[in-house]
N, C-alpha and C positions, 0 to 999 in steps of 0.2 A: 811954562806945561801943570801937568797940573800930579799935582801925586797920587804916584800906587801907592801902596803897600807891602814890602813888597809882600808878606802872610797872604795877602790873595791868591800874588802867582807862583806862588810855590806848589809846586806839585809831588803830592802827598808821595812818600818813600816808604815801601814798604815798610812791615816792623814797626806802625810808628804812631799803634793804636787806631791805625783807621781800615778800615775791613782791606782788603783790594777785592780790587775789581774781578765779577766773577769769571775763572778763563772760559776760554772754548776751552770746547772738551778737541777731540784732537779732533778732526776733520777728518769721517771720513767720507772714504771713498765713495761715487754713489753710488761705482758699479758694484762692487762690494753689500750692497744693503740693496739691493731689488733682487736679485737674485737670490735671496729669503728671499722676502715677500713675494715671488714669482713663485715660489714651490708649496707656500704656503699657500698660497690663497686659489694653483692646483693645488694640492690636496683638500683642500675644504671644497674643488670642486666634486672634486668623485669620492669624498666620503660622501654631497645632498646624493650626488648621483645613486652609489650605494642605495647611501637609505628607500629614494627612490628607489631601486631595481627590485630592494628587498620589500617595500610596500608594492606596490606591485604583481610582484613573485603572487603574495600574502593572499593579495587579491584573486585577481586567477588560482589561486588553490583551494581557496573559501568559493571563487563560483563552479570549478570544476566539484567539486564535492556539493551543492546546490547537486546540478549536469548530474551525477552521476547517486542523490537519490529520487532525484528528480523521477529517473530511464528505471531503478532498480521498482519504483510504488508502478509506473506503466507496466515495467515486463511480471510485477507480477495481480496489480488488477486487469490485462488481456489473457494470463494462464486464470480470472480466474474466472473472468468471461469468456473465454472457450470452453475453461468448463462448463458451464452456466449453459452459452451456448446448444453443446453436447449433449449436455440432461434432456432440455428443450425439446429437440432437435427428435434425441429417445421415443419423449415421455408422449411428443402428435405420432409419428409410424406404430407407434402401441393405444392408443387410444383411437384409431382406424384401421387394427386388425382386435378389438375385443368389440365388435360383429363376429368379424369370422368367425376367434375365436365360440364365443357364444353359439349363431348355432352347429357350432360340434359336438358342445357340449351336447343342444338339445338332441342333434345327433345319437347322441352317444346314447344320454338318456333313455333314447323308444329302439333304440337298437339296431341301430343304424348304418353304425360306425364302423363296421369290418374291416377283417382285406387292409391289403395294399392300402384303402383313401386314414382308417383307425392306426395305422402306422406314420404315416404320413405327421395327421395328427400329434400322435406320440410326438413326435421326431423335430413337432414344430416347439408345442411345447413347452414340450423341455429348454429346446435352442433357450427359446426365448423363456423363463424361472432361469437357464446360468447365466448365459450370458448377458442378460438386462434384466437379468432380477422381474424381471413379474411374477403375481401369485396371487393367483385370486383364490381372498375370500371369504366369509358365512353361510352359515351351515344353521341347519336349527337347534339350534337346547343352545347354542350361543349364545353370549351373554349381552345387554341389547350398548351399542358404544353410539355416540350418534355423535360419534365424529366420522365411520367407520362404516355406519347404516345408513337408509334414510328408510324410513319407517311411513310404507305406502298404506300398511291396516295395525288398529287397534287393540285388543281381544285382551276379559280380567278371567285367571285362573285360577283354584282355590294348591292351586292342583304347583305349583310355581312361588316356589319361596324372595325370586327375585325375578326384576325384567330382560327377557327375555326372545332369542328370538323364535315369535314359534315356523315361520315354513320360510325357504327364501325362494325370492318371490324372477330374480335376480342378481347372480351375485360380480361382488366390485373385486377388482381391481390392484393393484399394488405395480407401484414400478420404484422398490428398497424404499424405501420410505414413503415417499406419496401414494394422494390417492387417485386414482387416475379414477375412477371411479368408486359414485360409494356403492357399496352393496343396498341395495332394491325389501326388502321385507317386510313379512308380517311379523306386528310384535305382541308377548301377552306378557302382563304384568299381575303382578301376585293382588288376591278385589279385599 
């Protein structure tokens, strides 16, 4: 038979200087580990879902903010456009009435505008001036302003120091600060 060396078959004895084989950890039941893993997993899912909801909420709040800003801009533009349209409509009506006012002014100059007709015209002019800020401008002796006056004739004189209106041919009308029609005038300049 073959010789067997007793040292080869000897089993190591604990404490003989050889390290012990790694002791197996206490066996943990699989049910004990699983619930914690499931709970963490569910918690992680819940946290992810909360983060996603917060992100969606932030995005929706930003969309709402942008929509509010757009709406406020629309309201401001609409109001401004409404005012501009109203002013344009008033200006158009007043421009149409200028010929009637011119005829009334000529009738007044010739003494034909007396009695009830004169009272009605005065009331009309007063109403247009008060409610719609329509006023007539241009008179002999006023300083000439090319923004307000349309010079149809020109002359020179030593009697004037600056360019001025010598004769009003047709009065001008303004609606507030807007010139509806420039005054048509004869201008005189210093020599």
